[in-house]
C-alpha angles and dihedrals in degrees: 000000000000121000110262090226086067096052119103125229093269091056092050095047121115090233138020112289126199117240118273114288099022096103090045091066116107103232117230113267114206125212110273118258102189136059121201108251095007116107101197110015123187106251110217092152109087105046091244122163102269091204090061118228137314115287087224091055091048090051092049091049091052090051090067094069093105093050101057093109093057126088111241123251102275092211093053086226101174094048091041091057094042092055094043091055096045096047098031094242134147104257093217091061093063126106120197128200145172088272121329086281088076091050089055091048091050093051088050093050093047098049110026131085128175106288096028122111144211124211122221141158118270093250094041124149108279096233091071095064098036088062094046093049089052090059089051090249128140122251112218117201125217116202118249106211107205091005091290134118111259116199095205093051087053092050092051092064100040109107142165092286094051111120104163136025114201119204122175106198109209094027132232124244095010099051089213124130142191126222120258093251087068091049089052090047090052092048093049090053097048122093110258086241093063118088114224109209114199111198106202098177091133101025095111088066093054104092103169112120092231091061126092134170091227099244091126089054092046091054090074110017120094095213109041126103122185121196134196134180134211088214102086117032092023097045095228101126094132091059098054105218121160133161142194135201114215144155113285093249094056091046090053091050094046092048089061091069103023111111110244103236104038097134119052129227094247090050094049094049092045090049093051091051093044089051092057096043095093091164090062093046090051092050092051093051092043090053090053092046091052099046103031096073092038095053092041091054095044093050093047089051089060090061095258122140105243109196110218156346087276118219094187141067091272141052131219113224129194123214133197121268089229112122108256092025102063130119089255088053094047093046090054093045092053094043090056087056095048097259110124118201130173124254110211103202090130089063094051095261108117093157098055143075125210110218125189117215110252138187118301094266090048093049092048094046090051094052090047091051094048092048089055092048094049089051089056 
């Protein structure tokens, strides 16, 4: 038996204790889905596809009913081949996860030791930091002037213990983006030992010709990983399917710790069908193209500070600090009318609401309600 003098505090504790740092992690807070006293509220709080999902994806999902007793293909072969064909990628260089969140967690687990760090923007997606802290790594924050990623600010905080740089482009919850030339500049300035992770969850909604999700860069770079999700454009958030494209060496390392059955048979079938349904994808993008400028203009016309321009299916809106006119007041006002938005306190944005673009009736109801709210 070891000498009790040599035991650490966890060994001497009267109950099991988590390792240092776990209880300091801020747990992820999802967008709310209910409003008190409202039977069927309009959910504009989670950036879900307001058009639903592809009819072909729903049909494929239903077709799996007789396979529920079977373990899924651990290599996700049918979806792997479909993505490889659609994006002209090598299938063996793909990673699959329970949403792109799991891909981020796997990358953190693969590369981080206690004392290492990741670098992210100050308004970065919460999953990046959660995964890093779970590995007892440090999270270094780069300022985002005007709510936008700044390459020079990122490079300022990269140091000898940096192992990953996470860049969501476009960003969540800001909706802002940077042109591909800036991504290339960032990559060129990073040490080759640092993995640059490009989160493209909303990239399909970024239509400016100077934008790129980075797949072309990742084809030849030894330290770039690009991730995508089926939750947004494809409307399959409930099925939790994400994927990443990475160098073969990174894929080989990640596969050592990836659990074997992390995407289900119904999810794989639905994702393949959704990927092939170009008509639904176009309808989803066209809908955002139609209502993004309209809602931006309307909210700005109410005197609200609209962050942007947004390149996503949502917009971040700033409210006054005046009592009665704050973001918290607006959120409560809208919720009482069945319009659910997302407070972003956990991102350090107490004066803002993130609002997903809805159907025409939703968007007009939102503007009317906020006009009433701003009038007092």
